[in-house]
C-alpha positions as CSV (number, residue, x, y, z in Angstrom):
1,X,133.2,53.8,91.9
2,X,135.0,52.7,88.9
3,X,132.5,51.4,87.4
4,X,130.6,54.5,87.8
5,X,133.3,56.4,86.0
6,X,133.5,53.9,83.6
7,X,130.2,54.3,82.5
8,X,130.0,57.9,82.3
9,X,133.2,58.1,80.2
10,X,131.4,56.0,77.7
11,X,128.8,58.5,77.6
12,X,130.0,61.7,77.7
13,X,132.8,60.8,74.8
14,X,129.4,60.5,72.8
15,X,127.6,63.6,74.3
16,X,130.4,66.3,75.3
17,X,129.1,69.8,76.5
18,X,127.6,72.3,74.4
19,X,126.7,76.0,74.8
20,X,126.0,79.1,73.1
21,X,126.7,77.2,69.8
22,X,130.3,76.0,71.3
23,X,130.9,72.0,71.2
24,X,133.6,71.8,74.1
25,X,135.6,68.7,73.6
26,X,135.0,68.6,70.0
27,X,138.9,69.0,69.3
28,X,139.3,72.9,69.1
29,X,140.2,74.6,71.9
30,X,137.4,76.7,73.6
31,X,138.8,80.1,75.6
32,X,136.5,81.6,78.3
33,X,138.3,84.8,79.2
34,X,137.2,87.5,81.2
35,X,137.8,89.6,84.5
36,X,137.9,88.0,88.2
37,X,135.2,90.2,89.1
38,X,132.6,92.6,87.1
39,X,133.1,95.7,88.6
40,X,131.1,98.1,86.2
41,X,129.3,98.5,83.1
42,X,132.6,100.2,81.1
43,X,134.8,97.7,82.5
44,X,132.8,94.2,81.9
45,X,131.8,95.3,78.2
46,X,135.3,96.8,77.4
47,X,136.6,93.6,78.5
48,X,133.8,91.1,76.2
49,X,134.4,93.2,73.2
50,X,138.1,92.8,74.1
51,X,138.2,88.7,74.3
52,X,135.6,88.1,71.6
53,X,138.2,90.2,69.1
54,X,141.0,88.1,70.4
55,X,139.4,84.6,69.6
56,X,137.2,83.9,72.6
57,X,134.3,81.7,73.0
58,X,132.9,82.3,75.7
59,X,133.1,85.2,79.0
60,X,133.8,84.4,82.2
61,X,133.2,87.6,85.1
62,X,132.4,86.5,88.6
63,X,129.1,88.5,90.1
64,X,129.5,86.5,93.5
65,X,132.9,86.4,94.8
66,X,134.2,83.7,97.3
67,X,136.9,85.7,98.8
68,X,139.2,84.5,101.6
69,X,138.8,87.8,103.7
70,X,135.6,89.6,104.3
71,X,136.7,92.7,103.4
72,X,137.7,92.1,100.4
73,X,135.5,92.6,97.5
74,X,132.4,90.5,97.6
75,X,131.1,91.0,93.9
76,X,128.3,93.0,92.6
77,X,125.7,90.4,93.2
78,X,122.6,90.7,91.0
79,X,123.7,93.8,89.1
80,X,126.5,92.0,88.0
81,X,124.6,89.0,86.8
82,X,123.0,92.1,84.9
83,X,125.9,94.1,83.4
84,X,127.1,90.2,82.1
85,X,123.7,89.9,80.1
86,X,124.5,92.9,78.8
87,X,127.7,92.0,77.7
88,X,126.4,88.9,75.7
89,X,123.8,91.1,74.1
90,X,126.6,93.4,72.5
91,X,128.6,90.5,71.7
92,X,126.7,87.3,71.6
93,X,129.3,85.5,73.9
94,X,127.9,83.1,76.3
95,X,128.6,84.1,79.8
96,X,130.4,81.9,82.4
97,X,129.8,82.9,86.3
98,X,130.4,81.2,89.4
99,X,127.4,80.2,91.9
100,X,128.0,79.7,95.3
101,X,124.9,78.6,97.3
102,X,121.8,76.9,96.5
103,X,119.8,79.9,97.1
104,X,121.4,82.1,94.2
105,X,121.2,79.0,91.3
106,X,117.8,80.0,89.7
107,X,119.1,83.8,90.2
108,X,122.6,82.9,88.1
109,X,120.6,80.6,85.8
110,X,118.3,83.5,84.8
111,X,121.1,85.1,83.4
112,X,124.3,82.8,83.0
113,X,124.7,80.3,80.4
114,X,127.2,78.2,82.7
115,X,127.3,77.8,85.8
116,X,130.6,77.4,87.3
117,X,131.1,75.8,90.6
118,X,134.5,77.0,92.4
119,X,137.4,75.5,94.1
120,X,135.9,75.9,97.6
121,X,132.3,74.6,97.0
122,X,133.8,71.4,95.3
123,X,132.0,69.1,97.9
124,X,129.3,71.7,98.8
125,X,126.9,68.3,98.0
126,X,124.0,70.1,98.1
127,X,125.0,72.7,95.8
128,X,126.3,70.3,93.7
129,X,123.0,67.9,93.5
130,X,120.9,71.6,92.9
131,X,123.1,73.0,90.1
132,X,122.3,70.1,88.2
133,X,118.8,70.2,88.0
134,X,118.8,74.0,87.0
135,X,119.2,72.5,83.1
136,X,122.7,74.3,82.1
137,X,126.2,73.5,81.6
138,X,128.3,73.5,84.9
139,X,132.1,74.0,85.3
140,X,133.5,72.1,87.9
141,X,136.6,73.2,89.3
142,X,138.9,71.1,91.6
143,X,139.1,71.6,94.9
144,X,142.1,73.2,95.9
145,X,143.6,69.8,98.2
146,X,141.3,67.5,96.4
147,X,142.0,64.3,95.2
148,X,141.5,63.5,91.8
149,X,139.1,60.0,93.1
150,X,137.5,63.3,95.0
151,X,136.8,65.2,91.9
152,X,135.5,62.7,90.3
153,X,133.2,61.9,92.7
154,X,131.8,65.7,93.2
155,X,130.9,65.5,89.3
156,X,129.0,62.3,89.4
157,X,126.7,64.5,92.2
158,X,125.6,66.5,89.2
159,X,125.6,63.7,86.5
160,X,123.5,61.9,88.8
161,X,120.6,64.4,88.2
162,X,120.8,63.5,84.7
163,X,123.1,66.9,83.8
164,X,125.6,65.3,81.3
165,X,126.6,69.1,80.5
166,X,129.7,68.8,82.8
167,X,133.2,70.3,82.6
168,X,135.9,69.3,84.9
169,X,138.2,72.8,85.5
170,X,141.9,71.9,87.1
171,X,142.6,75.3,88.9
172,X,146.1,74.1,90.5
173,X,145.9,72.5,93.8
174,X,147.7,73.8,97.2
175,X,151.0,72.2,97.9
176,X,154.1,73.5,99.9
177,X,155.5,75.2,96.8
178,X,154.8,79.0,97.7
179,X,156.8,80.8,94.4
180,X,152.9,80.0,92.9
181,X,149.5,81.0,94.1
182,X,149.1,77.2,93.2
183,X,150.4,74.0,91.7
184,X,149.1,73.5,88.4
185,X,148.5,69.3,88.1
186,X,148.3,68.5,84.5
187,X,148.8,65.3,85.3
188,X,145.5,65.2,86.9
189,X,143.7,66.7,84.2
190,X,144.5,64.6,81.9
191,X,143.5,61.5,84.2
192,X,140.3,63.1,85.0
193,X,139.4,63.1,81.3
194,X,140.3,59.4,80.4
195,X,138.8,58.6,83.8
196,X,135.2,60.3,82.9
197,X,135.5,61.2,79.0
198,X,134.0,64.6,80.6
199,X,135.8,67.7,78.9
200,X,138.3,69.0,80.7
201,X,139.3,73.0,80.6
202,X,142.7,74.5,83.2
203,X,142.6,77.6,84.4
204,X,146.3,78.9,84.4
205,X,145.4,81.9,86.1
206,X,144.2,80.5,89.5
207,X,147.3,77.5,89.1
208,X,149.9,80.7,88.8
209,X,148.6,83.5,90.7
210,X,151.2,85.4,88.0
211,X,150.4,87.1,84.7
212,X,153.7,86.1,83.7
213,X,153.5,82.4,84.1
214,X,150.3,82.2,81.9
215,X,151.4,81.7,78.5
216,X,154.0,78.9,79.6
217,X,151.0,77.2,81.6
218,X,148.4,77.4,78.6
219,X,150.9,75.9,76.0
220,X,151.7,72.8,78.3
221,X,147.8,72.9,78.9
222,X,146.8,72.6,75.4
223,X,150.3,70.6,74.5
224,X,148.4,67.6,77.3
225,X,145.5,67.8,74.9
226,X,143.3,69.4,77.1
227,X,139.6,71.0,75.9
228,X,140.4,74.7,76.8
229,X,141.4,77.4,78.9
230,X,139.8,79.4,81.3
231,X,141.7,82.6,81.3
232,X,141.2,86.2,83.2
233,X,141.5,89.4,81.3
234,X,141.2,93.2,82.7
235,X,141.0,96.2,80.9
236,X,143.6,97.6,83.9
237,X,144.8,95.0,85.7
238,X,146.5,97.0,88.1
239,X,143.4,98.7,88.9
240,X,141.1,95.5,89.3
241,X,139.6,95.0,92.4
242,X,140.3,91.4,92.8
243,X,143.1,89.0,91.7
244,X,145.2,92.2,90.2
245,X,148.3,90.3,90.0
246,X,147.1,87.3,87.7
247,X,145.1,89.1,85.2
248,X,146.3,89.9,81.7
249,X,145.5,92.9,79.9
250,X,143.7,93.0,76.3
251,X,147.2,93.0,74.7
252,X,148.5,90.6,76.3
253,X,145.5,88.2,75.9
254,X,145.9,88.9,71.9
255,X,149.3,87.9,71.9
256,X,148.9,84.7,73.7
257,X,146.0,83.7,71.2
258,X,148.2,84.8,68.4
259,X,150.9,82.5,70.3
260,X,148.9,79.8,70.6
261,X,147.1,79.7,67.1
262,X,143.6,80.9,68.2
263,X,143.6,84.2,67.3
264,X,140.8,85.0,64.7
265,X,142.1,86.2,60.9
266,X,140.1,89.3,61.4
267,X,142.1,90.4,64.4
268,X,144.9,90.4,62.7
269,X,144.7,94.5,62.1
270,X,148.0,94.9,59.9
271,X,150.1,93.1,57.0
272,X,152.9,92.6,59.3
273,X,150.6,90.9,62.0
274,X,149.4,88.6,59.1
275,X,152.8,87.4,57.9
276,X,154.3,87.2,61.2
277,X,151.4,84.4,62.1
278,X,152.3,83.5,58.8
279,X,156.0,82.7,59.5
280,X,155.3,80.8,62.7
281,X,153.0,78.1,60.9
282,X,155.2,78.3,58.4
283,X,158.0,76.9,60.7
284,X,155.7,74.7,62.4
285,X,155.0,73.3,59.3
286,X,158.1,72.9,58.5
287,X,159.1,71.3,61.8
288,X,156.7,68.6,61.2
289,X,157.3,67.9,57.8
290,X,160.5,67.0,58.9
291,X,159.1,64.3,61.3
292,X,157.3,63.3,58.9
293,X,160.3,62.4,56.7
294,X,162.0,60.8,59.6
295,X,159.2,58.5,60.2
296,X,159.0,57.6,56.7
297,X,162.6,56.7,56.4
298,X,162.2,54.0,59.0
299,X,159.3,53.1,57.1
300,X,161.3,52.7,54.0
301,X,163.7,50.9,56.1
302,X,160.6,48.6,57.5
303,X,159.7,47.7,53.8
304,X,163.3,46.7,52.6
305,X,163.5,44.3,55.4
306,X,160.3,42.7,54.6
307,X,160.5,43.0,50.8
308,X,157.2,45.2,50.0
309,X,157.6,47.6,47.4
310,X,158.3,51.4,48.2
311,X,155.3,52.8,46.1
312,X,151.4,51.3,47.9
313,X,148.8,52.7,45.1
314,X,145.8,51.9,47.6
315,X,147.3,52.9,51.0
316,X,148.5,56.6,49.1
317,X,144.9,56.5,47.7
318,X,143.1,56.1,50.8
319,X,145.0,58.6,52.4
320,X,144.3,61.2,50.2
321,X,140.6,60.8,50.2
322,X,140.9,60.8,53.6
323,X,142.6,64.3,54.2
324,X,140.8,65.4,51.2
325,X,137.4,64.7,53.3
326,X,138.4,65.8,56.0
327,X,139.8,69.1,55.0
328,X,138.1,72.4,56.7
329,X,136.3,74.5,54.8
330,X,139.2,77.0,54.1
331,X,140.7,74.5,52.0
332,X,139.9,73.4,49.1
333,X,139.5,69.9,48.5
334,X,141.9,70.0,45.0
335,X,144.5,71.7,46.9
336,X,144.8,69.7,49.8
337,X,145.1,66.6,47.3
338,X,148.1,68.8,45.5
339,X,150.0,69.6,48.4
340,X,149.8,65.6,49.8
341,X,150.6,63.9,46.3
342,X,153.9,66.6,46.5
343,X,154.4,65.3,50.2
344,X,153.7,61.4,48.9
345,X,156.3,61.7,46.0
346,X,158.9,63.7,48.7
347,X,158.1,60.2,51.1
348,X,159.0,57.7,48.0
349,X,161.9,59.0,47.7
350,X,163.3,59.0,51.2
351,X,161.6,55.3,51.7
352,X,163.9,54.2,48.4
353,X,167.2,55.8,49.5
354,X,166.4,54.4,53.5
355,X,169.0,51.9,54.8
């Protein structure tokens, strides 16, 4: 199996996963957000507009719900799919929803942009093979007690159909711990990404089962280098028909996106809100510059030992050229060059005093 995993990793590093104009695995985290279940037109439309305003790249919502108890809300079925399509029409957000049965694949694919395989179906091999042939990107959630190898093998059932648009999703596994709904296994998310090259997302909502833990788990997941998050958001979580304890309010989701640095500029409605974000970014920049200068000082020590001069014109020019050419469209190349020339001048002074 290791050979197959290595081959898949090499292929996926080139391909990634794309839908609705999104490129998951391109470097910028992608957030998929929305309610656990589609409950009504008003609910899903309100959620779609709110998560888009906060910077979500896609809308999630269950039309068919695999519930532990048959007495629990099972979803609206095709009517829910139609409401998701309506939300996409109004907001432009791609739609992600779960498919539970081979007989539902064509129906769900007719409405959804991305097909999700839930935790309970991770080893439903007939479903995995058939969903691969649907020609849509697939989010494959890790089974609640699956090993990494089993999760990766499940992904191979899909990729072997020729469908390379697979996104792995770590949503927590069942352990002896009962304080949280599941135990988020970030080590598995990192390992699965390295083994396969497939994009990997994390679902902190299902991992925690508690809305108060979602921000910290989201930060941890992005710090670990995953490609995105799947977060449950509801207009009124306390009235939700499923998983009310783990869904964020619109305000809480907006705050989280701002904290993660993913809130779009257009969502900042006041001068104070803009200044708060700028202050947060400035603090982060200062911390990064301090780390840079610590490293620069070590560079100065090593140069002194080897007799190398502090000024390295070719190195500085190559650095400036690389940063200027790679600058985001919000930055002018000459501004980047001016900023880094000042940083380099400061760095030279640190190197001169090193040791």
